[in-house]
Steps between C-alpha positions, in 0.01 A plus 500: 500500500144568381414655842769764454365588162145529646640735775669713246186529281280568814745776602498641143121520492480665844749760379290556182193548708666743731629701203140535367415698817792739475448857382768719362543860407772697313597857559705685231737794586700752303862598584384737775285233674171647379225244399457497127341290216693180401628668179676767691641289776858433585433291819224283623387332828300171475316411813342162562229433769361181640129407523480709820649812344831465675806606316708185428746627228635827371721525192683809385597529129669745264324542166639586165876485578577315173301759303661793681841350429411472129378859499825615663692326217297679239547832665871438518524417135306826407754713688 
């Protein structure tokens, strides 16, 4: 049973070491797809690269939906 735990821990530390070598970048976009500052963004793309600079993961995200829904509610109450 202890051997299995040692294997799990070794795998965990290998993954931690691999994550240290990863690089990431975030691009922010407005509703028209133009790159903008984070504060003006409605969408983002997060890209992760391995130690060789190869793209290994890309995540797309919408930003501020909760806030925009709240704003819509406030605008509706004003009307």
